[in-house]
C-alpha positions in Angstrom: -47.0 -10.4 18.7 -46.0 -9.8 22.3 -44.9 -6.3 23.5 -42.6 -5.2 26.3 -42.9 -1.9 28.0 -39.5 -0.1 27.9 -38.6 3.3 29.4 -36.3 5.4 27.3 -34.4 8.3 28.9 -37.4 10.0 30.4 -38.9 7.9 33.3 -42.5 9.1 32.7 -42.5 8.3 29.0 -43.2 4.6 28.2 -42.8 3.0 24.8 -44.0 -0.4 23.7 -41.7 -2.3 21.4 -42.1 -5.9 20.0 -40.1 -8.5 21.8 -39.3 -10.2 18.5 -37.3 -7.2 17.0 -34.7 -8.4 14.5 -31.1 -8.1 15.7 -29.2 -5.7 13.4 -26.1 -7.1 11.7 -22.7 -6.2 13.1 -20.5 -3.9 11.1 -18.8 -7.1 9.6 -22.0 -8.8 8.5 -23.3 -6.3 6.0 -24.2 -7.6 2.6 -21.7 -7.8 -0.2 -23.6 -5.1 -2.1 -23.1 -2.5 0.7 -19.4 -3.4 1.0 -18.9 -3.0 -2.7 -20.5 0.5 -2.6 -17.7 1.8 -0.3 -15.0 3.7 -2.1 -11.4 2.4 -1.7 -8.0 3.7 -2.8 -5.6 1.4 -4.6 -3.2 0.1 -1.9 0.4 -0.2 -3.0 3.8 -0.8 -1.5 7.2 0.5 -2.5 10.8 0.1 -1.4 13.7 2.6 -1.3 16.8 0.5 -1.7 20.1 2.4 -1.4 23.6 0.9 -2.0 26.7 3.0 -2.2 24.8 6.3 -2.8 22.7 4.8 -5.6 19.0 3.9 -5.5 17.3 0.9 -7.0 14.7 1.9 -9.6 12.9 0.3 -12.4 12.1 1.5 -15.9 8.6 0.4 -16.8 6.4 0.7 -19.8 3.2 2.4 -18.9 0.9 2.6 -22.0 3.9 3.0 -24.3 5.8 5.5 -22.1 9.0 4.4 -20.3 8.9 5.8 -16.8 11.0 5.5 -13.6 9.6 4.2 -10.4 10.7 2.5 -7.2 10.1 -1.2 -7.1 6.4 -1.0 -6.3 3.1 -2.7 -6.7 -0.3 -3.6 -5.4 -1.0 -5.3 -2.1 -2.5 -8.8 -2.7 -5.4 -10.3 -0.8 -4.3 -11.9 2.6 -0.8 -10.5 2.2 1.0 -8.3 4.8 2.4 -4.9 3.7 5.9 -6.1 4.6 5.6 -9.3 2.6 4.2 -7.3 -0.4 7.1 -4.9 -0.4 9.7 -7.8 -0.4 7.7 -9.7 -3.1 7.3 -6.7 -5.4 11.0 -5.8 -5.2 12.0 -9.3 -6.2 9.4 -9.6 -9.0 10.3 -6.2 -10.5 14.1 -6.2 -10.0 15.4 -9.7 -9.3 16.8 -8.4 -6.0 16.1 -10.1 -2.7 16.0 -7.5 0.0 15.6 -7.2 3.8 13.3 -4.5 5.0 15.0 -2.2 7.5 12.5 0.7 8.2 9.1 2.1 7.4 9.4 5.5 5.6 5.8 6.6 5.4 2.3 6.4 4.0 1.6 8.5 1.0 -1.6 9.5 -0.9 -1.6 10.4 -4.5 -4.2 10.7 -7.3 -3.8 10.8 -11.1 -4.0 14.1 -12.7 -7.4 13.2 -14.2 -8.5 12.0 -10.7 -9.5 8.6 -12.2 -7.5 6.7 -9.6 -6.3 7.4 -6.1 -3.4 5.5 -4.4 -2.4 4.8 -0.8 1.3 3.9 -0.9 3.2 2.4 2.0 7.0 2.9 1.5 9.7 0.9 3.2 13.5 1.1 3.2 15.4 -2.0 2.4 18.9 -3.4 2.2 19.9 -5.4 -0.9 20.9 -9.0 -0.2 21.4 -10.9 -3.4 20.5 -10.5 -7.1 19.2 -13.1 -9.5 20.2 -11.9 -12.9 18.4 -14.8 -14.6 15.0 -14.1 -13.0 12.3 -12.9 -15.4 10.9 -9.5 -14.3 7.3 -8.6 -14.1 5.4 -7.7 -17.3 6.0 -4.1 -18.2 9.3 -3.9 -16.4 12.0 -2.9 -19.0 15.0 -3.1 -16.5 16.2 -2.4 -13.0 18.9 0.2 -12.6 20.9 2.0 -9.9 20.9 5.8 -10.0 22.1 8.6 -7.8 19.7 11.1 -6.3 21.0 13.7 -8.7 20.4 11.4 -11.7 16.9 10.7 -10.5 16.2 14.4 -9.8 17.4 15.2 -13.3 14.7 13.1 -14.9 11.5 14.2 -13.1 9.7 14.3 -16.4 10.1 10.5 -16.5 8.9 9.8 -12.9 5.8 7.7 -12.8 4.5 9.9 -10.0 5.8 12.6 -7.5 6.4 9.9 -4.9 9.5 8.6 -6.7 11.7 11.5 -5.6 9.6 12.3 -2.6 10.2 8.9 -1.0 13.9 9.1 -1.7 14.1 12.6 -0.2 12.2 11.5 2.9 14.6 8.6 3.4 17.6 11.0 2.9 16.0 13.3 5.5 16.0 10.5 8.0 12.3 9.8 8.0 12.6 6.2 9.1 10.4 4.4 11.6 10.7 0.9 13.1 9.0 -1.8 11.1 6.8 -2.7 14.1 4.8 0.4 13.6 3.2 -1.5 10.7 1.1 -4.3 12.2 -1.0 -7.0 10.6 -4.0 -8.6 12.1 -4.8 -10.8 9.2 -6.3 -14.2 10.0 -3.7 -16.9 9.4 -5.1 -20.0 7.7 -3.5 -23.4 8.4 
């Protein structure tokens, strides 16, 4: 093995290192095992859809309990957050929507701390409804409720973000959609 004399920081101190040192992997070339060892929250999207002072919600069956939630769901692989929000709203309610604003990013964990969520919430305008569309498994129905009707049923909310997202929208917490950017590689 050949060696090369290299000076590190102090000019009078010399170290000999092998010329054939392996090149360390970049941060994107780590093994699958090391990537799998990294903790990740469950990434979800939701939409706040308001029409004539009523908000679009879903009743969904979660382990036998009927709860209220915004149209919401998990981000799928190679899907932008904006596309996921539009898709989930259609799948859960039959409503095609146009996103208008980004409301915020929210963290929440279950009371037993078995799961942690990172939710990206968007505001949307309803465009058209397909009453014949089959809704996602677990969705009982889509319904339009006032803020007061929603607040009167907090015991049925799937999580505290349900009313929190609506209240943030009502408080004017709205940001341009271009604050949410995607750098996903597009495949032909």
